[in-house]
C-alpha positions, 0 to 999 in steps of 0.5 A: 500500500502506498502512502498517498491516494491516486485519484480523488473525485472531489464532488458536491453541489455548486459553491459547496466549497470544492474549489476552496478545498482544492486551493487549500490543498494546493497551498499545503507543503508536500509534507502536510499533504502526505501526513494529514491528507494522504495526498501527494502533489496534486494534478487538477482536472475539472469540467467547469472550463468546458461548460464555460467554453460551451456557453462562450460558443453559444454567445458567439453564435448568437452574436452572429445571428445563429441558433445556440447549440448547448443552452437556450440562453445564458440563464438556462440549463443544457438543451440536451441533458445528455451533455452531463455525459459529454462533460464526464467523457471530456474529463475522462479523456483529460485523464487518459491524455495525462497518462499518455502525455498526449500532445495536441497541435497548436495550429488552432486550439479552438478547433481542436476543442470543438472537435473534442466536444463533438467526439464526446457528444457523439459518444454520450449520445448527443449530436456533434453540434459544432460540425453542424455549423456552416463553415464560415460561422464555425471559423468565426466562432473558432477565431473568437474563442482562440485566446481562451482555448489556447490558454486552456490547452496550454494549461492542460499540456503544462500539467503533464507529469510523472504521476507516481507519488502524485494525486489527481484531483477530479472536480465535478458537480452533479444533481437533479431537479428540486424535489426529485425522487431517488434514484435520479434518472439518467442523465442526471446525478452522480450514478449516471456520471460516475458510470461514464468515467473510464475504467482507468479512473474507477479502479483507483478513485475515491470520493470526497463529498462536500456536504451542504444543503441545496439552499446553502449551495444557492446562497453561496453561489450567489455570494461568490458570483463575479459577473466580471470573471465568469470563467473563474473556477473560484468566482463563477456563478451558476444561473438560478434556473440551473441551480434549481433544475440541475442542482436542486438535489443530488444523489450522493447520500442515496448512493452510499446508503444503497451501496452493497458495501458500506462506506462506498458508492457502487458503480456498475458500468460496462459489465463491471462493478466498482465500489468507490470509497466515499467520505463526507466533509460536512460544510453545512456550517460554512468552513471554506468561503474564507479560503477565497481570500488571500492566505495572509488574511485567513483567520487561524481558527477558521484554518484549523476547522477546515483543516480538521474537517478535510483531514477527518474525511481523508483519513477515512478514505485512506483507511478504507482504500487500504483495505481494497 
């Protein structure tokens, strides 16, 4: 058994504290990460940048007089909810690329991104929407997105590294309509999206779930939203209709309660069953919002409370993963 966890799936409703926890872990010394959190230096994967670029694409298409591809308006949920699978397949591909250190030509990062989204869409069961655009519109949208897409690709390639001794943190949020009965029906919820992750991820993953109520998620989402920084991991806001329809509840508690093995979430996919260890960091009383500020301004008592909460959850994951 190694001293560190290989892959941590960092999950929660929006604004629950995922990105703040991720930032806190990034700022710890290697010694503290290993001793207190059973993590090596982290490599970060996140599906939010893809959501942001889908919305940016729609805005550019609408500006050119075309019909939006992914969202009926900037305030609406996905037109086709199968795109929850599209996002999951994209982060699975990011992990596969990380393992292989797969290189991408820099001729046009935006065109490459469109092609990747189209491939993942088809695999999830949705149309290849960028391919449906008229060539001139596609080129104009590509040109408009190129600076952000190039930055995104550069960050992806810069993260390639030898993974031995490191921990890959994969952050995503899933849920369903407010008041939905459990289990959530595909393509909503964690049961669906976990089943879309690759075997390479599932065989090594544990789940750190940050627990807040949907009401607290909406409150914190409103508090963090900065309209001048919509692409920011820490400061983006999710539209209220999306919060109610896609994140009005989630199924993580139900999945753990109904797993065949206590302390795990059972994932059955592609003819295999995986039992992923799961632990909860209780953030219903906010322990993480202060982490969006400058570290020099962090109150010592707040740091201690956050540190202990994360440590307790990670100790549980490590103990359980060591028994697999």
